[in-house]
PASE-997386 format. One record per residue (C-alpha): residue in one letter; x, y, z. Coordinates in steps of 0.5 Angstrom, whole numbers, plus 500, padded with zeros to 3 digits. Layout:
! PASE-997386
AXYZ...
***
This chain:
! PASE-997386
M549637460S545642455E547644448P543650447S542651439G539658438D532660440V527655435L531649438D532645445I536641446S539637452V543630453E543626459D545619460G546618452L539621450A537627447V531631448V530636442T524640443L521645436Q521652440R516657436P510656440E507662438A506660430M505652433N513650431A511651424L517650420N520657418G528658416V531659422L528652425K530648418D537651419A537649426L535641425S540641419A546644423W544639430L543632425R550634423Q553634430V549629432R550623427Y557622429D556624437D558618441D555621448V547621444R544614443A537616442V534622440L526625443I523629438T517634441G514640441S513646445G506649447R500646444A503643437F508638435S509642429A503644424G508644418G511649412D510656415L505660411S509666412E515664408M511661401D512665396P508663389G512668385R519664386A522661381P521655380Q528652380A529656386A523653389R525646387M532647390R529650396Q525644398D531639396K535642401L530641406L528633405R536632404E538637410V533635416F528629413V533625410P538625415L532624421A530617417Q537615417L540617423P543610426K541611433P533610434V528616435V522617438A517623436A513624442V507628438N504633444G499636440H498639432A501636427H500637420G503637413A511637414G510637422L506630421S512628416L517629421A514625426L513619421A521620419C522618426D522610428I517610434V511616434I507616441A502621441A497625446D490622444D487627442A493630438P489633431M493630424S492631417L496632411G492637407F497639402V492640398H488645402R494650400G494648392L501642393A502636392P505632398D513634400C517632405G518626405V511623406L511620399Y516615401F514614409L506614408P504609403R510604406I506605413V499605411G499602405A496606398M490606398R490609405A495613403K492616397E485617401L489621407L492626402L487627397T482629401G487633407R482631413R483631419F484625424D487623432A492620434R487614436E485614429A492614427V494608431E488604428M491605422G498604423L500610422I503612429S506606433R501609440S496614444V496616450P493621454G496628454A498628461E501621460L505622454M512625456D512620461V511615456A516617451L521618456E521611459T521609452A527613448R531612455S530605454L533606447A539610450Q542604454G540599449A546596444T547602439V550599434A545594434L540599434G542603428M543597424T537594425K533600423T537601416L536593414V528594415D529601411Q533597406S527591406W523595402Q528595396A533589397S532582394L532576399E539575396Q541582397L538583404A541576406E548579404L546585409E543581414A550578414Y555583414S551587419A551580424A559581423V559587426C555587432R559581433K566585435T562590438E564590446D556590447H555583444A561581448E557584454S551581453L554574453V557575460A551577462F548571460R553567463E553570470K545571470R545578470P542585465A547587460V549594462F550596454T556602453G554603445K560601444
***
């Protein structure tokens, strides 16, 4: 089925997979107010939508997202208003995306810069066209990093590499991004959507509750002590053991066949 979300966001849902395409190709899918609001509204809805068991995010045209829309940046905006604007973006788009209790795949089809690259890093698996240009050039606009990149980046590549990328704002391609562990995989551009869709469809057919708890546990592992994480693992195991998918896996094992999960 298809779920239109305005001119800036194309969303289709089929067999448990939601494919979300940023639709501002003329602006390299820069995140303007309309696109941010569309993403925010959809994220509020999809969190509780049982028909969606996995998500694939990509961009239209030659970019995944070029970052924040420079035409909407106002140096004259009062500091408090600017802070509230940024806080709203983080709390309504980047945090809900990162904490979505369903696996999210980013298919980076082209340019991914600043907030656009941070949007990809908020996903669980990032697959990119091997020549996709990337950067975190906030400093080139006289800005400090934002959009959650200060959370995602050091955890992925370490503090020293994060500083190098942020302080220089230099460009790199997806092949280098794989080498530094920033993204999951790079593939030839012509193969990107096939590979990304195959990955996302597999996740959409998985044990949704277990997948959601797994990504939450990994995220919590950065802050939790061993004792706290053991408690979280025990709780998650107890919940998963009561799911229909776990019961199905046991039956499938005894019958020597692949399990058919329903996400329940």
